[in-house]
N, C-alpha and C positions, 0 to 999 in steps of 0.2 A: 724167337726167330733169330737166326744167325745174322749178324750185322754185316758180314761180308767184307770187312776191312782186315786185310791180312798183312803180316810183316813181309818186307821185301824178300823175294826169293821163292815164296810159296806159289806164285802164279807162273813162274818161269817155264816149267815143263808141261803145263796144262795144254790140252789139245786146242782149246780156243785161242790161247795166247800164241801158240806156235802157228796156227792157221792164219791169224790176222797179221803176224809179222812177216809172213812168207811172200807177200806181193804188195805193190803199191795199191792195188784194189782193196786188199785187206786193211791196209793202213788208213785208206780213205773211209772205209766202213767204220773203223774204230773211232776216227775223228768225228764222223757224223753222229755216231751213237754215244759219244763221250765214254768210251770203254777204256778202263785203265789197263795198260799193257806193262810187260816187264821185259827187259833185256839187260845184257851185261855192259857196263861202262868200260870202254876200251882204253880211253886216255883222258887226261885233264890237261888242257893246253895252258899257255902262259897267262891267258886271260881268265882262267878258271872256268872255262866252258867244258862241259862233258861231251865226249864224242862216242857214238855207238854205230853199229852196223845192223840194220834191220832187214834181213833177207838180202835183197839186191840193192837196198837203199841206204845211203849214208844218212846219219841223223845227228843232230846237235841239240843239247839242252843249254841254252844261253845261261851265263852266270846268274843273272837275276831270277832265272826260272829253276835253279837247281835245288832250292829248299826253302821252306817257310823259315822266316827269321833272319835271312841274310841281310835284309834291308835295315833291321834295327840292331844287328849284332848279337842277337840271342843264339844264332847258329854260327859257329866259327868256320873259317875257311878250311881248316883241317878236316871238317866233316865231309867236304867235297873230295879232297885228295884220297881219303880212305875208301871212297866208293869205287875207285878204279879197280877193275877185275872182279867186281861184285855186281849182283843184280840191282837195278834201280827201277822204280815204278814211275809211270808217266802217262800223261794224256798227249795225244797227237794234236797239235794246234795249227799245223800247216804243212802242205806239200808244195814246195816251190821248185821251179826250174833254175838251175845254176850251171852254166857252162855245158849245156846239153845234157844234164843229168838231173834226176830228182833228188832233192834233199828234204828230209823230214825235220820239221821244227817241233820240239817236244817241250813239255813243262812238267817237271816233277813237283814244283810248288803248287800248281793247280790240283794235282792228284792228292797232295797232302791237305790242301785247304778243304777239298771235298771230304776227305777222311775225318778231319777235325770237326766238321759240321755234324757228322754222325756220332763220333766218339764223345764229344762234349755234351751230347744230349742223352747219353746212356745213363740208366739209374745206377746208383751205388750198389755194389755187390755183383755187377755183371762180370762174368768170366770171359777173359780175353785171350786169344792166342798171342804169343810173344816170342821173340828171339833175342837171346842174350848177345849184347854187342860189346860190352866193356864191364870189367870188374874192378871196383875200387874198395878200399877198406870199409867204407861207410855204406856200400850198397851195390846192387847190380843194375847197370843200365840196360834197357831193353828197347827193341823196336816193337811198338804196339800197332803198327800199320803204316805201310808205305814209307817207312823210314822215320816216322815220328817217334822221337825218343821220350822215354820216361824212366823212372827209377824205382826199384823195390828196395826200401831201406833194409839194412842188415837185420834189425830186430823183427822185421815183418816177413822174413824168408821162411822161418820155421819156428816151432815152439822150442825144440832143442837148440840151445845157444851154440852159435858158431863164431869163430874168431875172424873169419873173412868169407865173403861170398864164394870164393873159390873152393871152400869146403863143401859147397852144395851145387855150384854151377860151373860150366866152362863156356868160353866165348864161342858163339855160333850155335849153342844148344837151343833147340825148340822147346819151349815150356808153355805153361799157362800162367796167367796172373789175374788178380781180382781188382776191379776198379774200386778204390776206397773212397775217392772224392774227386770231383772236378773243380777246377778253378778257372771259370770262363774268362775272367778279366785278364788273366795271365796266359790263357790258352794252354793250361797244364792239366795233366791227369795224374793223380796220386795213386799209387798201387800198393797192393799187398800180395802175399803168396801162401802164407801158412794155412789160410782157410780151406785150401784145396787138399790138404794132406791128412784130413781126418781128425775126428775128436779123440779124446783120451780113450773113451770106451771102444771106438771103432779100431783103434790101433792095438789096444790091450787084448782084444778078442783074438788076435793073431798069435798070442803066446799062451803058454801053459806053465804053471808052477812045476818044477822038477826038470824042465828042459835046460839044456846048455846051448847057448846061441852066441853069435858074434855081435860085437858092438864097437862103438868108437868113444874113447874118453873125451868128454867135452868140458869137464871141470874137475879140478883137484883142490879140495879144501881140507881143513883140519879134521872136520867131522865126517868126511866121506868123499867118494869119487863118483861124479855123475857120468853115466854111460848112456849114450844114445843107442836105443834099440831100433828106432825108426825116427825119421826127421821130426815127427810130432810126438815122440814117446821117449823121454828120458827116464832112467831108473837110477837108484842110488845104491852103491856098494860101500861096505866098510873101508875105511882108509887103509891102504897098504903102501909102503914106500916103494919108490922106483918107477911109478907110473907117471906119464905126462900127457897133457892135452894133445890129441891127435893120434894117440896110440890105438892100434887095432887090438881088440882083446876078445877073449872068450869069457862068458859069464854064465854062472848057474843062477836060474831064477828061483829064489827062495820062496817068494810070496807075491801074489798080486792082490792088492787091497782096493776093490772098487769103491767101498764106502769112503775111503780117503784119497782115492785116485793116486795111489803110490805103488811102486814096484821095488821090492827089495832084491838086491843082487849079491852074488859072491864072485869076486874076481878069481878066475881060474888061471889064465895065462896071457902073456903078451904075444901077439901074432906077428909074423914077419911081413914086411912090405908096408908101403904107405897106405893111408886110409883114403883111397880114391873116392871121388864123389860118384855115386850111382844115380842113374836117371830117377827123378822123383816118382814115387808110387802114388799117383793121384787117386783120390776118392771121388773127385768132382772134376769134370773137364768141360762143362758147359752150363748154360742157364744163369741163375742168380743165387748167390749165397748170403744175401743180406740177412742179418740176424743170427749168423753162425755163432755157436757157443762151444768152445773147446771142452768145457766141463759138462756138457749135456750128457745125461745117461743114455744108454741104448734104449730105443723105443721098445 
């Protein structure tokens, strides 16, 4: 069953969200029903309160209600500043009259607390929708629901080794992630990604000996050059001078060896242009992948 906790921005254009934002009556209904809404943060004032406009109603998220973790310093103030101009999720906590007008009081923190209660109780292996928010050399930071951050470590992004998460993702990209483990005491979720990109056998079935295909050089060693045919499928070509990590290349598939789960390649040519990251070709986008085995044979 879908857990219904989505990264910020996924609700913004939905019919229900738009209808409830359109009038004070809709906002009151959302408040009474504890329905999470989304709108774009227009500015962050000197007190680090976020301001929004919901239909004909001005709205404010007070600083202490802007995010989980502000009170203990686990969420930095910069995380609020970077929300300006972007969607934020929230619960309506009040509709008050000020100077003859209605002002909505909102809480992003409560929406996140509600999400964490669900996410921290999910079993390991659960597939989650996520949005990439920041890329660092050691991993990709993602929003796993209502602005709650988590990280996919570099080595967990794919089986084929990459030097930086930017080799696979870009900021703002909508992806899927796998819940590896929860740490309830720290209110953290540890993630992975490679389990969604298929086993060796599933990926190898897309290729045939005798084909010439494109790939990306991911490693250059004395005994050979590793070429990524797919994010979860590297092959090995004989060493040739002049090739570097990140090169786009054409390769001839000499042999596919299922019993050894190896692919032998022959480098044909270096191709022009940078090796841009393509959207992941997912084999799994939902459910649970607990017990996934990359080396499992085809059924």
